[in-house]
C-alpha positions in Angstrom: -59.8 -6.9 101.8 -57.5 -4.0 100.2 -54.5 -5.4 101.8 -55.4 -9.1 100.7 -55.9 -8.0 97.2 -52.4 -6.2 97.4 -50.7 -9.3 98.4 -52.5 -11.6 95.7 -52.1 -9.0 93.0 -30.6 -25.1 85.7 -32.8 -27.2 85.8 -33.0 -30.6 83.8 -31.4 -29.7 80.7 -29.9 -31.5 78.1 -26.1 -30.5 78.0 -23.8 -31.2 74.9 -20.3 -32.2 76.7 -18.8 -34.0 73.9 -19.4 -33.7 70.3 -17.9 -35.9 67.6 -19.0 -35.4 64.1 -18.0 -38.9 63.1 -20.6 -40.5 65.5 -22.8 -37.6 66.1 -22.8 -38.9 69.6 -24.0 -36.6 72.5 -23.3 -36.6 76.4 -25.7 -35.0 78.6 -25.8 -34.0 81.9 -28.5 -33.4 84.5 -27.5 -30.0 85.7 -30.4 -29.9 88.5 -27.6 -31.4 90.7 -25.5 -28.8 92.3 -22.1 -30.8 91.6 -23.1 -30.7 87.6 -20.2 -28.8 85.9 -20.8 -25.9 83.6 -19.8 -26.1 79.8 -16.9 -23.6 79.5 -16.3 -21.3 76.5 -13.6 -19.4 75.2 -14.9 -16.1 73.7 -12.0 -13.9 72.4 -12.4 -10.2 71.4 -13.9 -10.0 68.1 -11.9 -9.1 65.2 -12.8 -5.9 62.9 -11.8 -5.8 59.4 -10.6 -2.2 59.7 -8.6 -3.0 62.8 -6.4 -6.1 62.1 -4.5 -5.3 65.6 -7.9 -6.0 67.7 -8.7 -5.0 71.2 -10.9 -2.0 70.4 -13.7 -1.0 72.7 -16.1 -2.3 70.0 -14.2 -5.6 69.5 -14.4 -6.1 73.4 -18.2 -4.9 73.8 -19.3 -7.6 71.2 -17.5 -10.3 72.9 -18.8 -9.2 76.6 -22.3 -9.0 75.2 -22.1 -12.5 73.7 -20.6 -13.7 76.7 -23.2 -12.3 79.0 -25.7 -13.8 76.6 -24.2 -17.2 76.9 -23.7 -17.1 80.7 -27.3 -16.1 81.4 -28.6 -19.4 80.4 -27.1 -21.1 83.6 -25.1 -23.9 82.1 -22.2 -22.0 80.5 -19.0 -20.4 81.9 -16.9 -18.1 79.9 -13.1 -17.9 80.2 -11.5 -14.6 81.5 -11.1 -12.8 77.9 -7.4 -11.7 79.0 -6.4 -15.9 79.1 -7.3 -16.4 75.6 -6.0 -13.1 73.9 -3.9 -14.2 71.1 -4.8 -17.9 71.6 -5.7 -20.1 68.6 -8.8 -22.7 68.6 -6.2 -25.7 69.1 -5.1 -24.1 72.4 -8.8 -23.8 74.0 -8.7 -27.2 75.0 -5.5 -27.0 77.2 -7.1 -24.0 78.6 -10.1 -25.9 80.0 -12.6 -24.8 77.2 -15.0 -27.3 75.9 -16.0 -24.9 73.2 -14.9 -21.7 71.5 -16.3 -18.8 69.3 -14.6 -16.3 67.0 -16.5 -13.2 65.8 -15.3 -11.1 63.1 -17.5 -8.0 61.8 -17.1 -5.0 59.4 -19.0 -1.8 59.6 -19.9 0.5 56.9 -21.9 3.8 57.8 -24.7 2.7 59.8 -24.5 -1.0 58.7 -22.8 -3.8 60.1 -22.1 -7.2 59.0 -20.9 -10.2 61.3 -19.4 -13.9 60.9 -19.5 -16.0 64.2 -18.4 -19.6 64.2 -18.4 -22.1 66.9 -15.8 -24.5 67.6 -15.4 -27.8 69.5 -12.5 -27.3 71.5 -11.5 -30.8 72.0 -11.7 -31.8 68.4 -10.4 -28.2 67.1 -13.4 -28.4 64.5 -15.7 -25.8 63.5 -19.4 -26.9 64.6 -21.5 -24.0 63.0 -21.0 -20.8 61.4 -23.5 -17.9 61.0 -23.6 -14.7 59.0 -25.7 -11.5 59.8 -26.1 -8.2 58.2 -28.2 -5.2 59.1 -28.4 -1.9 61.0 -25.8 -1.3 63.5 -28.8 -0.7 65.9 -29.5 -4.5 65.5 -25.9 -5.6 66.6 -26.9 -6.9 69.9 -30.1 -8.7 68.1 -27.3 -10.7 65.9 -25.3 -11.8 68.8 -28.5 -12.8 70.7 -29.7 -15.0 67.6 -26.2 -16.7 67.6 -26.5 -17.4 71.2 -29.9 -18.9 70.7 -28.5 -21.1 67.8 -25.4 -22.1 70.1 -27.8 -23.1 73.1 -30.0 -25.1 70.5 -26.9 -26.7 69.1 -25.8 -28.0 72.7 -29.3 -28.8 74.1 -31.6 -29.3 71.5 -33.9 -26.4 72.8 -33.9 -22.8 71.6 -32.0 -20.3 73.7 -33.7 -17.4 75.6 -31.4 -14.5 74.3 -33.7 -13.1 71.8 -36.8 -13.3 74.2 -38.2 -10.1 75.8 -39.1 -9.3 79.6 -41.8 -7.1 80.6 -42.0 -5.4 83.8 -43.3 -2.0 85.7 -41.0 0.8 86.8 -41.1 4.1 87.9 -41.5 6.4 84.8 -38.6 8.7 84.1 -40.8 11.9 84.7 -41.5 10.4 88.2 -45.4 10.3 87.2 -46.7 6.9 87.9 -45.6 3.4 87.2 -45.3 2.3 83.7 -44.7 -1.0 81.7 -41.3 -1.2 80.1 -39.8 -4.1 78.0 -36.1 -5.3 77.6 -34.0 -7.9 76.4 -32.7 -10.4 78.7 -29.6 -8.2 79.7 -31.3 -4.6 80.1 -29.5 -3.4 77.1 -32.5 -2.1 75.0 -35.4 -1.1 77.5 -38.3 0.7 75.9 -41.4 2.1 77.6 -44.8 0.9 76.4 -47.4 2.8 78.3 -47.6 6.1 79.2 -50.8 6.4 81.5 -49.0 8.6 84.2 -50.6 6.5 86.8 -50.3 3.1 88.4 -49.8 0.0 86.0 -49.5 -3.4 86.9 -49.7 -7.2 85.9 -48.5 -7.0 82.2 -49.2 -10.5 80.5 -47.8 -11.3 77.1 -50.2 -12.9 74.6 -48.9 -16.3 73.4 -47.9 -14.9 69.9 -45.9 -12.0 71.8 -47.7 -9.4 69.8 -50.3 -8.0 72.5 -49.6 -6.9 76.3 -52.6 -7.0 78.4 -52.5 -5.3 81.8 -54.4 -3.5 84.5 -54.2 0.6 84.7 -55.6 2.7 87.3 -55.5 6.0 85.0 -59.0 6.4 84.8 -59.7 6.2 88.4 -60.9 2.8 88.1 -58.9 -0.5 87.9 -59.3 -1.4 84.2 -57.7 -3.8 81.9 -56.3 -2.9 78.5 -54.5 -4.4 75.7 -51.7 -2.6 73.6 -50.5 -4.1 70.4 -46.9 -4.3 70.4 -46.0 -4.1 66.8 -45.6 -1.1 64.8 -48.8 0.5 65.2 -48.6 0.3 69.2 -52.6 0.7 69.5 -53.9 0.5 72.9 -57.8 -0.6 73.6 -59.8 -1.1 76.6 -60.3 -4.7 77.2 -62.8 -4.5 80.3 -64.1 -1.2 82.1 -66.6 -3.0 84.4 -67.3 -1.4 87.5 -65.0 -2.2 90.3 -62.0 -4.7 89.8 -60.9 -5.5 86.4 -57.5 -7.4 87.3 -54.8 -9.6 86.4 -55.3 -10.9 83.1 -53.8 -14.4 82.0 -54.0 -15.5 78.3 -55.1 -19.1 77.2 -52.5 -21.2 75.4 -54.3 -20.6 72.3 -54.6 -16.7 72.7 -58.4 -16.8 71.9 -59.3 -16.0 75.6 -58.4 -14.6 78.9 -59.3 -15.2 82.5 -59.5 -12.2 84.7 -60.7 -11.2 88.3 -63.9 -9.0 87.8 -66.0 -7.3 90.8 -68.9 -6.1 89.0 -71.3 -8.2 90.7 -69.8 -7.5 94.2 -67.3 -10.3 94.7 -64.0 -10.5 93.3 -64.5 -13.8 90.9 -62.7 -15.5 87.9 -64.2 -14.9 84.5 -63.4 -16.4 81.2 -63.4 -13.4 78.4 -62.9 -13.3 74.6 -60.2 -10.8 72.8 -63.0 -8.4 72.8 -63.4 -8.5 76.7 -67.3 -10.3 76.3 -67.8 -12.8 79.0 -67.5 -16.2 78.1 -68.0 -18.3 81.3 -68.0 -17.4 85.3 -65.6 -19.8 86.7 -65.9 -18.9 90.5 -69.1 -17.7 92.4 -68.9 -15.6 95.6 -66.2 -18.3 97.3 -63.7 -15.8 98.8 -61.6 -13.7 96.8 -60.3 -15.2 93.7 -57.3 -13.9 91.8 -54.2 -14.7 89.9 -55.2 -17.2 87.5 -52.5 -19.2 85.4 -53.3 -21.7 82.5 -51.6 -25.1 82.3 -50.2 -25.7 79.0 -52.9 -27.7 77.3 -55.3 -25.2 78.6 -57.5 -27.7 80.1 -56.8 -26.4 84.0 -55.9 -23.4 86.0 -54.4 -22.6 89.1 -55.4 -19.5 91.1 -55.4 -17.9 94.3 -58.3 -17.9 96.8 -58.8 -16.9 100.5 -62.0 -19.1 100.7 -60.3 -21.3 103.8 -59.4 -18.0 105.4 -55.9 -17.4 104.0 -54.6 -17.2 100.5 -53.8 -20.6 98.9 -53.4 -22.1 95.7 -56.3 -24.2 94.0 -56.5 -26.3 90.9 -59.4 -26.0 88.6 -60.6 -28.2 85.6 -62.1 -25.9 83.2 -64.5 -28.1 81.4 -66.1 -29.6 84.7 -65.1 -26.8 87.2 -64.2 -29.0 89.6 -61.8 -27.2 92.2 -59.3 -28.5 94.7 -56.9 -26.8 97.2 -53.3 -27.6 96.5 -51.1 -25.9 99.1 -51.1 -26.8 102.7 -47.6 -25.6 103.9 -46.9 -21.9 104.4 -48.9 -19.3 106.1 -49.9 -17.7 102.7 -49.4 -19.1 99.3 -50.0 -16.8 96.3 -48.8 -15.2 92.8 -48.8 -18.9 91.0 -47.3 -19.2 87.4 -47.5 -22.5 85.7 -44.6 -23.8 83.6 -45.4 -23.4 79.7 -43.6 -26.9 79.1 -44.6 -29.0 82.0 -46.9 -29.5 85.4 -45.0 -27.7 87.6 -46.2 -24.3 89.4 -43.8 -21.5 90.9 -45.5 -19.5 93.6 -44.8 -17.3 96.7 -45.4 -18.9 100.0 -44.9 -17.0 103.3 -42.6 -18.8 105.5 -41.2 -17.6 108.9 -42.1 -14.2 107.9 -40.3 -14.0 104.5 -42.1 -14.5 101.1 -40.1 -17.6 99.4 -40.3 -19.1 96.0 -41.5 -22.6 95.6 -42.8 -25.0 93.2 -45.4 -27.7 93.3 -46.7 -30.4 90.8 -50.5 -29.4 91.0 -51.5 -33.0 90.3 -49.4 -34.7 93.2 -50.4 -32.8 96.3 -47.6 -32.5 98.8 -44.7 -32.5 96.5 -43.4 -29.1 97.1 -39.8 -27.7 96.8 -38.7 -24.5 98.1 -36.3 -22.6 95.9 -35.0 -19.6 97.9 -34.1 -19.3 101.3 -32.4 -15.7 101.8 -34.2 -13.0 104.0 -35.7 -10.9 101.3 -39.0 -11.3 99.9 -39.4 -13.0 96.5 -42.7 -12.1 94.7 -44.5 -12.3 91.3 -42.4 -15.1 89.6 -42.6 -15.8 86.0 -41.3 -18.9 84.0 -39.0 -18.5 80.8 -40.6 -20.0 77.6 -38.4 -23.2 77.7 -39.3 -23.7 81.6 -35.9 -23.7 82.7 -35.6 -20.5 84.5 -37.9 -17.9 86.8 -37.8 -14.4 87.1 -39.3 -12.5 90.0 -39.1 -9.6 92.0 -36.7 -9.7 95.2 -37.5 -6.8 97.5 -35.4 -6.0 100.4 -36.6 -3.1 102.4 -38.0 -0.1 100.2 -36.1 -1.4 96.9 -37.3 -3.9 94.3 -35.4 -5.3 91.6 -35.8 -8.1 88.9 -34.0 -11.5 89.7 -33.6 -14.8 88.0 -33.0 -18.2 89.1 -32.7 -21.4 87.6 -35.9 -23.9 88.3 -33.6 -25.9 90.6 -32.6 -22.9 92.9 -29.2 -22.3 91.5 -27.7 -19.2 89.8 -29.9 -16.7 91.4 -28.7 -13.1 90.2 -30.0 -9.6 89.5 -30.8 -9.4 85.8 -30.5 -5.6 85.0 -30.1 -2.4 87.2 -32.0 0.6 86.7 -33.1 3.8 88.6 -36.2 3.1 91.1 -37.8 -0.1 91.7 -38.8 -2.8 89.2 -41.8 -5.0 89.6 -44.1 -7.5 88.2 -41.7 -9.3 85.6 -43.3 -11.2 82.9 -41.4 -13.2 79.9 -42.3 -13.3 76.6 -42.9 -16.8 74.6 -41.9 -15.2 71.3 -38.5 -14.1 70.3 -37.7 -10.7 68.6 
């Protein structure tokens, strides 16, 4: 049972290609097609009010951070900076750019102010301008906010640059594995827990203020919640005898579903925010773990070995009606339900390798395999817009956090830091 529990425990995006203020006409592409062309941006170095010649380390750093945040979304390419040095907005279209960005900033003491503008290269016309001012420590957040404004201008959906990712990694003092939170580029990594033991399965509350997780520091697998706001208080959510595992928040944030074994069998229970049991959902039908809510909160998908091997099951919460939904692959586990549609990503053991697959839980048999390389792909989690998936990629003893578009394209490592990183989870709330 221990080994089994260990195993348990873009994209259709509307892309603005042509913008004409006169007719406000937009042309959209379906980038689920491998042949779809990405939008090309020109992002020259930023211009400092104190350095008219330009090209300082800070000028370049600001442009690179903004470019990296744009490229992260999987629908944008940025021209090499050396190609656009000294260019004007009227020249960008001939260089192959669809859009361009000009950024200016000034620094005074510990404060910085920015003015950033988005241009349509074909029209040589400004589409949007934003101004930001604040502590120099918030420079990246300003760039991320502008990135999200650009993505929304192009697609009609907010971008991901200001979201956060939680994950588990070895603590700096090498004492245990702790939870950390970072921005999408790994440029601001913060440690959340300091239990000096094993911590797993972080889960953001829908409002992004709370983080639930399982910690082994007391000698038992207990559930805890940390408030991520200024007080950063931590309280126990469930310390029942036996397993207290893998929390998942309801879309309303008023309840969670967890695995408890205080009655002997690992079963699913719905609990309130105080940890009190509302309802027992499964009863002695194998090991039941890894629940994930549908966007409307009416169903969950979870993992059970009641048929002999771990498989995905769909449950209607009101009636309790349950059916198996995966039949391909030796084992299927670690489901995550998209926050915007009826699509579940999960890990499937195929030819000895754990691959990422997706399935419509209400259309049996409609599965899509996203990955096929010879490394293990584990613990997937959706982006808030449902366009990307983050996961742990395991090759030998190394574990790193990767991202991929929901169509299986643009697989890449998100950030690199010492040790192994596992259990990534995306927040649904911006900074």
